[in-house]
N, CA, C and O atoms as a MOPAC input file, in Angstrom:
PM7 MOZYME 1SCF
protein

 N      7.17600 1    19.79300 1    33.63800 1
 C      8.20200 1    19.39300 1    32.74100 1
 C      7.41000 1    18.71400 1    31.59400 1
 O      6.54700 1    17.87500 1    31.85000 1
 N      7.69800 1    19.06800 1    30.38500 1
 C      7.06400 1    18.36000 1    29.23400 1
 C      7.66000 1    16.94400 1    28.97600 1
 O      8.87600 1    16.78200 1    29.08700 1
 N      6.84400 1    15.92600 1    28.63900 1
 C      7.40300 1    14.61300 1    28.25200 1
 C      8.31000 1    14.59900 1    26.99900 1
 O      8.11100 1    15.32800 1    26.02700 1
 N      9.19000 1    13.82500 1    27.08600 1
 C     10.09600 1    13.58000 1    25.88100 1
 C      9.29500 1    13.15200 1    24.64500 1
 O      8.45800 1    12.24900 1    24.66300 1
 N      9.65100 1    13.93200 1    23.49300 1
 C      9.07300 1    13.36600 1    22.26300 1
 C     10.07700 1    12.87700 1    21.23800 1
 O     11.16400 1    13.44600 1    21.14100 1
 N      9.79500 1    11.96100 1    20.55700 1
 C     10.71500 1    11.51500 1    19.39000 1
 C     10.59200 1    12.60200 1    18.23400 1
 O      9.79600 1    13.54100 1    18.25600 1
 N     11.46200 1    12.34000 1    17.27100 1
 C     11.56400 1    13.19800 1    16.13400 1
 C     10.24600 1    13.40200 1    15.40200 1
 O      9.77300 1    14.48800 1    15.06700 1
 N      9.70300 1    12.14400 1    15.19600 1
 C      8.28800 1    12.01400 1    14.37900 1
 C      7.29500 1    12.77700 1    15.24300 1
 O      6.49700 1    13.50500 1    14.65300 1
 N      7.24500 1    12.69600 1    16.61100 1
 C      6.21100 1    13.37600 1    17.24200 1
 C      6.38600 1    14.88400 1    17.38700 1
 O      5.43900 1    15.66000 1    17.51500 1
 N      7.69900 1    15.24800 1    17.35700 1
 C      7.98000 1    16.77000 1    17.24900 1
 C      7.58400 1    17.33500 1    15.94700 1
 O      7.03000 1    18.43400 1    15.93900 1
 N      7.83600 1    16.61900 1    14.69600 1
 C      7.48200 1    16.95300 1    13.44600 1
 C      5.92900 1    17.08200 1    13.29800 1
 O      5.41500 1    18.03300 1    12.71000 1
 N      5.20900 1    16.05900 1    13.87200 1
 C      3.70200 1    16.07500 1    13.76700 1
 C      3.09900 1    17.19300 1    14.52400 1
 O      2.12300 1    17.82700 1    14.12300 1
 N      3.78000 1    17.42800 1    15.73800 1
 C      3.17000 1    18.47000 1    16.61500 1
 C      3.05300 1    19.90200 1    15.96200 1
 O      2.22000 1    20.74600 1    16.29200 1
 N      4.06500 1    20.05300 1    14.93500 1
 C      4.12800 1    21.37900 1    14.19600 1
 C      3.44800 1    21.20300 1    12.71600 1
 O      3.45800 1    22.10500 1    11.87800 1
 N      2.91600 1    20.04400 1    12.53200 1
 C      2.34100 1    19.70300 1    11.23700 1
 C      0.91700 1    20.37500 1    11.06400 1
 O      0.24300 1    20.60400 1    12.06900 1
 N      0.51700 1    20.65100 1     9.96700 1
 C     -0.84500 1    21.03300 1     9.76200 1
 C     -1.85400 1    20.13400 1    10.11800 1
 O     -1.65600 1    18.92700 1     9.97800 1
 N     -3.07700 1    20.62700 1    10.62900 1
 C     -4.20400 1    19.70400 1    10.81300 1
 C     -4.53900 1    18.86000 1     9.71200 1
 O     -4.47400 1    19.28200 1     8.55800 1
 N     -4.94100 1    17.54300 1    10.02500 1
 C     -5.11100 1    16.56800 1     9.04100 1
 C     -6.25500 1    17.07300 1     8.01000 1
 O     -6.21700 1    16.74600 1     6.82400 1
 N     -7.17800 1    17.81600 1     8.50000 1
 C     -8.19500 1    18.29000 1     7.65800 1
 C     -7.68100 1    19.29300 1     6.62200 1
 O     -8.12500 1    19.30400 1     5.47400 1
 N     -6.68600 1    20.18100 1     7.07700 1
 C     -5.99300 1    21.11300 1     6.16900 1
 C     -5.18600 1    20.25900 1     5.29300 1
 O     -5.18600 1    20.56900 1     4.10100 1
 N     -4.45500 1    19.17800 1     5.68100 1
 C     -3.63300 1    18.52400 1     4.69800 1
 C     -4.53100 1    17.65400 1     3.65200 1
 O     -4.12100 1    17.54700 1     2.49600 1
 N     -5.55300 1    17.13200 1     3.98000 1
 C     -6.52500 1    16.56500 1     3.05500 1
 C     -7.02800 1    17.60700 1     2.00300 1
 O     -7.14300 1    17.31700 1     0.81300 1
 N     -7.31800 1    18.83000 1     2.51600 1
 C     -7.86500 1    19.83200 1     1.72900 1
 C     -6.79800 1    20.31400 1     0.59600 1
 O     -7.11900 1    20.57600 1    -0.56300 1
 N     -5.43700 1    20.38900 1     1.13800 1
 C     -4.40400 1    20.63000 1     0.20700 1
 C     -4.19700 1    19.60700 1    -0.76300 1
 O     -3.96000 1    19.96900 1    -1.91600 1
 N     -4.24700 1    18.30600 1    -0.47700 1
 C     -3.96700 1    17.31000 1    -1.35600 1
 C     -5.14600 1    17.25000 1    -2.41200 1
 O     -4.91800 1    16.99200 1    -3.59400 1
 N     -6.28700 1    17.47600 1    -1.97500 1
 C     -7.50200 1    17.50600 1    -2.88700 1
 C     -7.30300 1    18.55100 1    -3.88600 1
 O     -7.47900 1    18.34300 1    -5.08600 1
 N     -6.92700 1    19.70200 1    -3.38900 1
 C     -6.53100 1    20.75200 1    -4.36200 1
 C     -5.54100 1    20.39100 1    -5.33000 1
 O     -5.71900 1    20.68200 1    -6.51300 1
 N     -4.50600 1    19.78300 1    -4.94300 1
 C     -3.48200 1    19.23000 1    -6.00800 1
 C     -4.06600 1    18.20800 1    -6.84000 1
 O     -3.84000 1    18.22700 1    -8.04900 1
 N     -4.80600 1    17.30200 1    -6.31600 1
 C     -5.51900 1    16.27900 1    -7.29600 1
 C     -6.46900 1    16.95500 1    -8.29700 1
 O     -6.52700 1    16.54600 1    -9.45700 1
 N     -7.23000 1    18.00400 1    -7.85500 1
 C     -8.04800 1    18.64400 1    -8.82800 1
 C     -7.34400 1    19.35000 1    -9.90100 1
 O     -7.81900 1    19.38800 1   -11.03600 1
 N     -6.06200 1    19.99700 1    -9.54900 1
 C     -5.16300 1    20.55200 1   -10.50500 1
 C     -4.69900 1    19.52900 1   -11.48800 1
 O     -4.65100 1    19.80400 1   -12.68800 1
 N     -4.36000 1    18.36800 1   -11.02600 1
 C     -3.94300 1    17.27100 1   -11.97000 1
 C     -4.99700 1    16.90800 1   -12.87800 1
 O     -4.84100 1    16.92400 1   -14.09900 1
 N     -6.08600 1    16.57600 1   -12.29600 1
 C     -7.30400 1    16.20700 1   -13.11200 1
 C     -7.74200 1    17.26100 1   -14.17600 1
 O     -8.06700 1    16.95100 1   -15.32200 1
 N     -7.72100 1    18.51200 1   -13.70200 1
 C     -8.02800 1    19.60000 1   -14.76100 1
 C     -6.98800 1    19.55000 1   -15.93100 1
 O     -7.33900 1    19.66500 1   -17.10500 1
 N     -5.69200 1    19.37300 1   -15.54600 1
 C     -4.69800 1    19.56900 1   -16.56300 1
 C     -4.58600 1    18.25400 1   -17.59300 1
 O     -4.31000 1    18.36500 1   -18.78800 1
 N     -4.83000 1    17.09600 1   -16.96700 1
 C     -4.62700 1    15.83400 1   -17.73300 1
 C     -5.88200 1    15.26200 1   -18.23700 1
 O     -5.84400 1    14.51900 1   -19.21900 1
 N     -7.02000 1    15.54900 1   -17.63800 1
 C     -8.34000 1    14.95500 1   -17.97600 1
 C     -8.27600 1    13.45100 1   -17.72600 1
 O     -7.33800 1    12.87800 1   -17.17200 1
 N     -9.40800 1    12.86500 1   -18.21000 1
 C     -9.44200 1    11.39400 1   -17.97000 1
 C     -8.84600 1    10.59600 1   -19.12000 1
 O     -8.65300 1    11.15000 1   -20.20200 1
 N     -8.55800 1     9.36900 1   -18.93400 1
 C     -8.06600 1     8.48500 1   -20.00800 1
 C     -6.64800 1     7.94100 1   -19.81100 1
 O     -6.27100 1     7.02700 1   -20.54300 1
 N     -5.88600 1     8.41000 1   -18.92900 1
 C     -4.50200 1     7.80900 1   -18.76200 1
 C     -4.61500 1     6.71500 1   -17.65700 1
 O     -5.59800 1     6.57100 1   -16.93000 1
 N     -3.45200 1     5.94600 1   -17.62600 1
 C     -3.29600 1     4.93600 1   -16.62300 1
 C     -3.13800 1     5.53400 1   -15.26100 1
 O     -2.86000 1     6.72500 1   -15.12100 1
 N     -3.31600 1     4.70300 1   -14.23900 1
 C     -3.11800 1     5.19300 1   -12.83200 1
 C     -1.73200 1     5.71700 1   -12.58400 1
 O     -1.57600 1     6.75600 1   -11.94300 1
 N     -0.73200 1     5.04500 1   -13.06400 1
 C      0.57600 1     5.45400 1   -12.95800 1
 C      0.80200 1     6.87300 1   -13.28800 1
 O      1.48700 1     7.59200 1   -12.56000 1
 N      0.21600 1     7.31000 1   -14.41800 1
 C      0.47300 1     8.76100 1   -14.89100 1
 C     -0.08700 1     9.66300 1   -13.88800 1
 O      0.65400 1    10.57300 1   -13.51500 1
 N     -1.28300 1     9.58000 1   -13.36900 1
 C     -1.88300 1    10.27400 1   -12.34500 1
 C     -1.13300 1    10.25400 1   -11.00500 1
 O     -1.01700 1    11.23300 1   -10.26800 1
 N     -0.67600 1     9.12100 1   -10.79100 1
 C      0.21000 1     8.97100 1    -9.54800 1
 C      1.50500 1     9.93500 1    -9.62200 1
 O      1.77800 1    10.75300 1    -8.74400 1
 N      2.22500 1     9.73500 1   -10.73400 1
 C      3.45100 1    10.48900 1   -11.01700 1
 C      3.18300 1    12.07600 1   -11.02400 1
 O      3.85900 1    12.88100 1   -10.38400 1
 N      2.12600 1    12.38800 1   -11.82100 1
 C      1.70500 1    13.76600 1   -11.78800 1
 C      1.24900 1    14.43600 1   -10.42400 1
 O      1.58600 1    15.56200 1   -10.05600 1
 N      0.51800 1    13.65500 1    -9.81100 1
 C      0.07400 1    14.12000 1    -8.35200 1
 C      1.30500 1    14.21700 1    -7.51200 1
 O      1.42100 1    15.24800 1    -6.84900 1
 N      2.26800 1    13.29100 1    -7.42900 1
 C      3.43300 1    13.35600 1    -6.54400 1
 C      4.19700 1    14.55800 1    -7.02700 1
 O      4.74000 1    15.22200 1    -6.14400 1
 N      4.33200 1    14.94900 1    -8.25500 1
 C      5.02400 1    16.15400 1    -8.65500 1
 C      4.30900 1    17.39300 1    -8.03300 1
 O      4.92800 1    18.25500 1    -7.40900 1
 N      2.93800 1    17.42300 1    -8.25100 1
 C      2.15100 1    18.60100 1    -7.68200 1
 C      2.15000 1    18.69600 1    -6.23600 1
 O      2.14500 1    19.82800 1    -5.75300 1
 N      2.15300 1    17.62400 1    -5.42000 1
 C      2.27100 1    17.54100 1    -3.99100 1
 C      3.67800 1    17.95700 1    -3.54300 1
 O      3.80500 1    18.60700 1    -2.50500 1
 N      4.69500 1    17.62300 1    -4.25400 1
 C      6.00700 1    18.08700 1    -3.88400 1
 C      6.29200 1    19.55400 1    -4.12400 1
 O      7.01800 1    20.22200 1    -3.38800 1
 N      5.69000 1    19.99900 1    -5.17100 1
 C      5.68400 1    21.38600 1    -5.52400 1
 C      4.85200 1    22.31800 1    -4.45300 1
 O      5.02900 1    23.53100 1    -4.34500 1
 N      3.99000 1    21.60900 1    -3.74200 1
 C      3.18400 1    22.30400 1    -2.65700 1
 C      3.83500 1    22.15500 1    -1.29000 1
 O      3.20100 1    22.42300 1    -0.26900 1
 N      5.26600 1    21.67300 1    -1.25800 1
 C      6.00700 1    21.41100 1    -0.09800 1
 C      5.49700 1    20.28400 1     0.80300 1
 O      5.68100 1    20.35300 1     2.01800 1
 N      4.88800 1    19.29400 1     0.26800 1
 C      4.53900 1    18.20400 1     1.01800 1
 C      5.50600 1    17.01200 1     0.82300 1
 O      6.01300 1    16.79300 1    -0.27700 1
 N      5.75100 1    16.24900 1     1.90400 1
 C      6.50000 1    15.01900 1     1.86400 1
 C      5.80800 1    13.83100 1     1.16200 1
 O      4.79600 1    13.36300 1     1.68300 1
 N      6.28700 1    13.31800 1     0.02200 1
 C      5.53000 1    12.29800 1    -0.64000 1
 C      6.45900 1    10.97600 1    -0.79900 1
 O      7.62300 1    11.01600 1    -1.19800 1
 N      5.80400 1     9.86600 1    -0.44600 1
 C      6.49600 1     8.64200 1    -0.77600 1
 C      5.67100 1     7.90000 1    -1.79600 1
 O      4.48500 1     7.71400 1    -1.52300 1
 N      6.15000 1     7.45600 1    -2.93200 1
 C      5.46100 1     6.75400 1    -3.86600 1
 C      5.61000 1     5.20500 1    -3.63700 1
 O      6.65300 1     4.75100 1    -3.16600 1
 N      4.62900 1     4.46400 1    -3.95200 1
 C      4.62800 1     2.97800 1    -3.81700 1
 C      5.06600 1     2.63400 1    -2.27900 1
 O      6.07700 1     1.97300 1    -2.04400 1
 N      4.28400 1     3.10100 1    -1.34200 1
 C      4.53000 1     2.92400 1    -0.01900 1
 C      4.21100 1     1.57700 1     0.37100 1
 O      3.07700 1     1.17700 1     0.11200 1
 N      5.15400 1     0.68800 1     1.04400 1
 C      4.82900 1    -0.69400 1     1.29100 1
 C      3.96700 1    -0.73400 1     2.48500 1
 O      4.06900 1     0.09300 1     3.39200 1
 N      3.10100 1    -1.72100 1     2.48000 1
 C      2.07700 1    -1.94000 1     3.52400 1
 C      2.16900 1    -3.43000 1     4.01900 1
 O      1.77700 1    -4.28300 1     3.22200 1
 N      2.54200 1    -3.75500 1     4.98500 1
 C      2.58900 1    -5.14600 1     5.48000 1
 C      1.35900 1    -5.50200 1     6.39300 1
 O      0.93600 1    -4.72700 1     7.25100 1
 N      0.86100 1    -6.64800 1     6.15600 1
 C     -0.34500 1    -7.17000 1     7.04200 1
 C      0.18000 1    -8.09000 1     7.92500 1
 O      0.79300 1    -9.06100 1     7.48100 1
 N      0.01100 1    -7.90700 1     9.25600 1
 C      0.40500 1    -8.73600 1    10.27800 1
 C     -0.72500 1    -9.53300 1    10.86900 1
 O     -1.84400 1    -9.04200 1    11.02400 1
 N     -0.42000 1   -10.76600 1    11.19700 1
 C     -1.29900 1   -11.66200 1    11.97700 1
 C     -0.55300 1   -12.34500 1    13.07000 1
 O      0.36200 1   -13.10500 1    12.75600 1
 N     -0.83000 1   -12.16600 1    14.23100 1
 C     -0.11100 1   -12.74900 1    15.37700 1
 C      1.45000 1   -12.43900 1    15.15400 1
 O      2.32700 1   -13.30300 1    15.16800 1
 N      1.64100 1   -11.15300 1    14.95800 1
 C      2.98000 1   -10.70300 1    14.69100 1
 C      3.82000 1   -11.18700 1    13.64000 1
 O      5.03900 1   -11.01700 1    13.60900 1
 N      3.10300 1   -11.83200 1    12.72600 1
 C      3.99500 1   -12.38800 1    11.49300 1
 C      3.25600 1   -11.54800 1    10.18100 1
 O      2.09300 1   -11.14700 1    10.14500 1
 N      4.15600 1   -11.43300 1     9.27300 1
 C      3.57300 1   -10.70500 1     8.05700 1
 C      3.05000 1   -11.85300 1     7.34400 1
 O      3.71500 1   -12.87700 1     7.19000 1
 N      1.77400 1   -11.69000 1     6.87000 1
 C      0.95800 1   -12.63200 1     6.07600 1
 C      0.58800 1   -12.04900 1     4.72400 1
 O      0.00000 1   -12.74000 1     3.89200 1
 N      0.95000 1   -10.69500 1     4.47800 1
 C      0.62300 1   -10.29100 1     3.16700 1
 C      1.37700 1    -8.88500 1     3.01400 1
 O      1.58000 1    -8.16700 1     3.99300 1
 N      1.73400 1    -8.57900 1     1.85300 1
 C      2.48000 1    -7.24000 1     1.56600 1
 C      1.70000 1    -6.71400 1     0.34700 1
 O      1.31600 1    -7.38300 1    -0.61200 1
 N      1.52800 1    -5.33400 1     0.56600 1
 C      0.68700 1    -4.56800 1    -0.43600 1
 C      1.48500 1    -3.28100 1    -0.60600 1
 O      2.40500 1    -2.94900 1     0.14200 1
 N      1.06500 1    -2.60800 1    -1.62500 1
 C      1.58900 1    -1.17100 1    -1.96300 1
 C      0.56300 1    -0.19500 1    -2.19700 1
 O     -0.26900 1    -0.32100 1    -3.09600 1
 N      0.61500 1     0.96900 1    -1.24800 1
 C     -0.31300 1     2.01800 1    -1.35800 1
 C      0.41100 1     3.05800 1    -2.37000 1
 O      1.62900 1     3.23300 1    -2.33200 1
 N     -0.37900 1     3.68300 1    -3.21000 1
 C      0.15700 1     4.46800 1    -4.28400 1
 C      0.91000 1     5.69400 1    -3.67800 1
 O      1.97400 1     6.00900 1    -4.21100 1
 N      0.49300 1     6.35300 1    -2.70300 1
 C      1.22000 1     7.66300 1    -2.18000 1
 C      0.93900 1     7.56700 1    -0.70200 1
 O     -0.08100 1     7.07900 1    -0.21600 1
 N      1.96100 1     8.08700 1    -0.03300 1
 C      1.99800 1     8.30800 1     1.44300 1
 C      2.36400 1     9.70000 1     1.71300 1
 O      3.49900 1    10.04700 1     1.38700 1
 N      1.52000 1    10.61400 1     2.29700 1
 C      1.82600 1    12.10200 1     2.36900 1
 C      2.07800 1    12.57400 1     3.75700 1
 O      1.20900 1    12.38600 1     4.60800 1
 N      3.16200 1    13.15500 1     4.04900 1
 C      3.62400 1    13.69600 1     5.29700 1
 C      3.49800 1    12.64000 1     6.49900 1
 O      3.13700 1    13.00400 1     7.61800 1
 N      3.79100 1    11.41800 1     6.22100 1
 C      3.96500 1    10.44900 1     7.07800 1
 C      2.56000 1    10.09900 1     7.78700 1
 O      2.49700 1     9.49300 1     8.85800 1
 N      1.47400 1    10.54000 1     7.08300 1
 C      0.11900 1    10.24400 1     7.84300 1
 C     -1.07700 1    10.17100 1     7.08500 1
 O     -2.15600 1    10.01000 1     7.65600 1
 N     -0.97800 1    10.28800 1     5.70500 1
 C     -2.11800 1    10.31600 1     4.85500 1
 C     -1.81700 1     9.28300 1     3.81200 1
 O     -0.78700 1     9.35800 1     3.14100 1
 N     -2.72700 1     8.27900 1     3.65200 1
 C     -2.57000 1     7.23800 1     2.52300 1
 C     -3.47500 1     7.71000 1     1.36500 1
 O     -4.63900 1     8.07800 1     1.52300 1
 N     -2.84400 1     7.66400 1     0.22200 1
 C     -3.60300 1     8.00300 1    -0.99600 1
 C     -3.63200 1     6.74000 1    -1.85400 1
 O     -2.61700 1     6.07900 1    -2.07200 1
 N     -4.89300 1     6.42100 1    -2.35200 1
 C     -5.00500 1     5.23900 1    -3.36200 1
 C     -5.60700 1     5.89400 1    -4.53000 1
 O     -6.63800 1     6.56500 1    -4.47800 1
 N     -4.88400 1     5.66000 1    -5.63400 1
 C     -5.45400 1     6.23700 1    -6.95000 1
 C     -6.03800 1     5.16700 1    -7.96200 1
 O     -5.52600 1     4.07200 1    -8.19200 1
 N     -7.09500 1     5.62700 1    -8.47700 1
 C     -7.73400 1     4.76800 1    -9.47500 1
 C     -8.01600 1     5.53900 1   -10.69200 1
 O     -8.15100 1     6.76200 1   -10.68100 1
 N     -8.11000 1     4.74700 1   -11.82300 1
 C     -8.50000 1     5.37300 1   -13.13100 1
 C     -9.49300 1     4.46600 1   -13.58900 1
 O     -9.17100 1     3.69000 1   -14.48900 1
 N    -10.79300 1     4.42400 1   -13.06600 1
 C    -11.78500 1     3.48600 1   -13.57200 1
 C    -13.01800 1     4.14000 1   -13.70900 1
 O    -13.20000 1     5.23300 1   -13.17400 1
 N    -14.01500 1     3.49100 1   -14.47600 1
 C    -15.30200 1     4.14700 1   -14.69500 1
 C    -15.99900 1     4.54900 1   -13.45000 1
 O    -16.48100 1     5.67800 1   -13.35600 1
 N    -16.07200 1     3.72500 1   -12.53800 1
 C    -16.71100 1     4.02700 1   -11.22700 1
 C    -15.99400 1     3.33200 1   -10.08500 1
 O    -15.47400 1     2.22900 1   -10.25500 1
 N    -15.96300 1     3.97800 1    -8.90400 1
 C    -15.27900 1     3.32400 1    -7.71900 1
 C    -16.30300 1     2.16400 1    -7.35500 1
 O    -17.48700 1     2.22900 1    -7.68400 1
 N    -15.82100 1     1.22300 1    -6.73300 1
 C    -16.35900 1     0.10800 1    -6.12000 1
 C    -16.22300 1    -0.08400 1    -4.73500 1
 O    -15.24700 1     0.44700 1    -4.20600 1
 N    -16.99900 1    -0.73300 1    -4.03500 1
 C    -16.89500 1    -1.05800 1    -2.54500 1
 C    -15.50100 1    -1.70700 1    -2.29700 1
 O    -14.83200 1    -1.41900 1    -1.30500 1
 N    -15.09500 1    -2.59900 1    -3.24700 1
 C    -13.68100 1    -3.15700 1    -3.14800 1
 C    -12.51900 1    -2.25200 1    -3.04500 1
 O    -11.53000 1    -2.61500 1    -2.40900 1
 N    -12.57100 1    -0.99900 1    -3.67400 1
 C    -11.61800 1    -0.08000 1    -3.62300 1
 C    -11.74400 1     0.78900 1    -2.35300 1
 O    -10.72600 1     1.28400 1    -1.86900 1
 N    -12.88000 1     0.98000 1    -1.83100 1
 C    -13.02000 1     1.46400 1    -0.48500 1
 C    -12.46700 1     0.54300 1     0.60700 1
 O    -11.82500 1     1.01000 1     1.54800 1
 N    -12.72800 1    -0.83000 1     0.47600 1
 C    -12.27800 1    -1.72800 1     1.53100 1
 C    -10.81900 1    -1.84000 1     1.33500 1
 O    -10.18100 1    -1.98700 1     2.37800 1
 N    -10.09500 1    -1.80000 1     0.14800 1
 C     -8.68300 1    -1.69900 1     0.02200 1
 C     -8.04600 1    -0.60100 1     0.85300 1
 O     -7.11200 1    -0.80800 1     1.62900 1
 N     -8.60700 1     0.57500 1     0.64100 1
 C     -8.11600 1     1.76800 1     1.21400 1
 C     -8.18300 1     1.65000 1     2.80700 1
 O     -7.25000 1     1.92200 1     3.56400 1
 N     -9.37600 1     1.22400 1     3.16000 1
 C     -9.62100 1     1.09000 1     4.70200 1
 C     -8.60800 1    -0.02800 1     5.25800 1
 O     -8.12100 1     0.11200 1     6.38000 1
 N     -8.33100 1    -1.02400 1     4.54000 1
 C     -7.42700 1    -2.10100 1     4.95400 1
 C     -6.04500 1    -1.65100 1     4.94300 1
 O     -5.27300 1    -2.23600 1     5.70100 1
 N     -5.56300 1    -0.62900 1     4.14900 1
 C     -4.26100 1    -0.03500 1     4.16300 1
 C     -4.14400 1     0.82900 1     5.52700 1
 O     -3.14400 1     0.83600 1     6.24500 1
 N     -5.23000 1     1.49300 1     5.74200 1
 C     -5.36900 1     2.33000 1     7.04100 1
 C     -5.16900 1     1.42300 1     8.26200 1
 O     -4.35800 1     1.64400 1     9.16100 1
 N     -5.98100 1     0.40500 1     8.18900 1
 C     -5.84400 1    -0.59300 1     9.31200 1
 C     -4.43900 1    -1.15700 1     9.48900 1
 O     -3.87600 1    -1.13800 1    10.58400 1
 N     -3.90400 1    -1.64300 1     8.42100 1
 C     -2.55400 1    -2.18200 1     8.47600 1
 C     -1.40600 1    -1.32100 1     8.89100 1
 O     -0.46200 1    -1.74800 1     9.55600 1
 N     -1.52900 1    -0.05500 1     8.45900 1
 C     -0.59000 1     0.89000 1     8.82600 1
 C     -0.75500 1     1.68000 1    10.12600 1
 O      0.10600 1     2.43600 1    10.57600 1
 N     -1.95000 1     1.43200 1    10.68900 1
 C     -2.31600 1     2.19600 1    11.96000 1
 C     -2.62900 1     3.64900 1    11.79000 1
 O     -2.66400 1     4.41100 1    12.75600 1
 N     -2.87200 1     4.05600 1    10.48800 1
 C     -3.06000 1     5.44100 1    10.11200 1
 C     -4.66900 1     5.72000 1    10.23500 1
 O     -5.48600 1     4.80000 1    10.21700 1
 N     -4.99400 1     6.98100 1    10.35100 1
 C     -6.60100 1     7.13200 1    10.50900 1
 C     -7.16700 1     7.75400 1     9.24000 1
 O     -8.39200 1     7.68200 1     9.14700 1
 N     -6.56800 1     8.30300 1     8.32400 1
 C     -7.22700 1     9.03800 1     7.26600 1
 C     -6.52000 1     8.65300 1     5.91500 1
 O     -5.29600 1     8.57100 1     5.81900 1
 N     -7.37900 1     8.42700 1     4.90000 1
 C     -6.95800 1     8.09000 1     3.60100 1
 C     -7.78500 1     8.73500 1     2.57700 1
 O     -8.95600 1     8.98700 1     2.86100 1
 N     -7.33300 1     9.02400 1     1.45200 1
 C     -8.09600 1     9.52300 1     0.31000 1
 C     -8.12500 1     8.50300 1    -0.90200 1
 O     -7.10200 1     7.97600 1    -1.34000 1
 N     -9.28600 1     8.29600 1    -1.35800 1
 C     -9.43200 1     7.41700 1    -2.47100 1
 C     -9.85000 1     8.31800 1    -3.67900 1
 O    -10.91700 1     8.93200 1    -3.71100 1
 N     -8.85700 1     8.33900 1    -4.72600 1
 C     -9.19600 1     9.35500 1    -5.85400 1
 C     -9.33100 1     8.60300 1    -7.11000 1
 O     -8.50000 1     7.76300 1    -7.45500 1
 N    -10.46500 1     8.92600 1    -7.85000 1
 C    -10.57600 1     8.27400 1    -9.13000 1
 C    -10.52600 1     9.38400 1   -10.30900 1
 O    -11.37100 1    10.27000 1   -10.42900 1
 N     -9.45100 1     9.21000 1   -11.13100 1
 C     -9.13900 1    10.02100 1   -12.29600 1
 C     -9.86900 1     9.53400 1   -13.57500 1
 O     -9.70700 1    10.12300 1   -14.64400 1
 N    -10.69000 1     8.43000 1   -13.45000 1
 C    -11.17000 1     7.68200 1   -14.59900 1
 C    -12.33200 1     8.44400 1   -15.34400 1
 O    -12.70000 1     8.03000 1   -16.44300 1
 N    -12.88700 1     9.49400 1   -14.79300 1
 C    -14.00900 1    10.32900 1   -15.39700 1
 C    -13.67100 1    11.78700 1   -15.50200 1
 O    -12.80000 1    12.27000 1   -14.77800 1
 N    -14.31300 1    12.48600 1   -16.35800 1
 C    -13.94600 1    13.95600 1   -16.51500 1
 C    -13.96100 1    14.71400 1   -15.17800 1
 O    -13.20700 1    15.66700 1   -14.98100 1
 N    -14.88900 1    14.24100 1   -14.21200 1
 C    -14.83600 1    15.02200 1   -12.90900 1
 C    -14.14000 1    14.07900 1   -11.98100 1
 O    -14.49100 1    12.89900 1   -11.95500 1
 N    -13.21300 1    14.50500 1   -11.24700 1
 C    -12.45400 1    13.70600 1   -10.20800 1
 C    -13.29000 1    13.30800 1    -9.16700 1
 O    -13.94900 1    14.14200 1    -8.54600 1
 N    -13.33600 1    11.97600 1    -8.88300 1
 C    -14.08000 1    11.43200 1    -7.75900 1
 C    -13.18600 1    11.24300 1    -6.50500 1
 O    -12.08400 1    10.69600 1    -6.54200 1
 N    -13.76700 1    11.74700 1    -5.39900 1
 C    -12.96100 1    11.88600 1    -4.11100 1
 C    -13.71300 1    11.25900 1    -3.10000 1
 O    -14.87500 1    11.61000 1    -2.89800 1
 N    -13.07900 1    10.20700 1    -2.32300 1
 C    -13.58900 1     9.71400 1    -1.11400 1
 C    -12.57800 1     9.87600 1    -0.01100 1
 O    -11.43000 1     9.44200 1    -0.10200 1
 N    -13.07000 1    10.54600 1     1.07900 1
 C    -12.22800 1    10.74200 1     2.33300 1
 C    -12.53200 1     9.59400 1     3.14400 1
 O    -13.71400 1     9.39100 1     3.42400 1
 N    -11.60800 1     8.78600 1     3.57800 1
 C    -12.05200 1     7.52900 1     4.40700 1
 C    -11.24000 1     7.77400 1     5.71600 1
 O    -10.09800 1     8.23400 1     5.72200 1
 N    -11.98100 1     7.40100 1     6.87400 1
 C    -11.49900 1     7.41900 1     8.19300 1
 C    -11.67900 1     6.14500 1     8.81200 1
 O    -12.73200 1     5.51200 1     8.73900 1
 N    -10.53400 1     5.71700 1     9.49600 1
 C    -10.62500 1     4.46200 1    10.11300 1
 C    -10.18800 1     4.65400 1    11.69100 1
 O     -9.03800 1     4.98200 1    11.98300 1
 N    -11.03500 1     4.45900 1    12.51700 1
 C    -10.67100 1     4.60500 1    13.92100 1
 C    -10.08700 1     3.33600 1    14.31100 1
 O    -10.60400 1     2.25000 1    14.04700 1
 N     -8.87600 1     3.51000 1    15.01800 1
 C     -8.29000 1     2.27000 1    15.58000 1
 C     -8.95800 1     1.95200 1    16.94100 1
 O     -9.30400 1     2.84900 1    17.71000 1
 N     -9.12100 1     0.64100 1    17.20200 1
 C     -9.76400 1     0.17700 1    18.43400 1
 C     -9.03500 1     0.73600 1    19.64600 1
 O     -7.81100 1     0.86400 1    19.61000 1
 N     -9.72300 1     1.06300 1    20.68200 1
 C     -9.19300 1     1.48500 1    21.88000 1
 C     -8.41300 1     0.30500 1    22.56200 1
 O     -8.92800 1    -0.80800 1    22.67200 1
 N     -7.11300 1     0.60000 1    23.02700 1
 C     -6.39800 1    -0.48900 1    23.70600 1
 C     -7.12400 1    -0.51700 1    25.19000 1
 O     -7.49900 1     0.49300 1    25.78600 1
 N     -7.24100 1    -1.78800 1    25.63900 1
 C     -7.83300 1    -2.08700 1    26.92600 1
 C     -6.90600 1    -2.38800 1    27.87300 1
 O     -7.26100 1    -2.66400 1    29.01800 1

């Protein structure tokens, strides 16, 4: 007898593998970058990418709240730009160059949400800059 699954587990069981999801999202980001070019504010790219992702039949949450817990108490609240299919964090930048602080921000979002994969996308140059970030959660002992 198969163990009982909740609705989220059933949905994810039928979901595309995370590598396929990130590939699809990157394709959408490239389409937005090619259409808009560089020079807009982050919000413009966020809105355009959300439209493109929804047109590709992906579930998109804009301005996804991220709470940081310490000893079970909320000690900080942040906002991730996009959350795709309830498992992929997207952080969007429109800067000259990505910095380690941008990478750390995205990794911290993954840590706080207990998700494993995120994409950091920089639309600030003519060529879209993409960083795929993976955060492995510590094993429970």
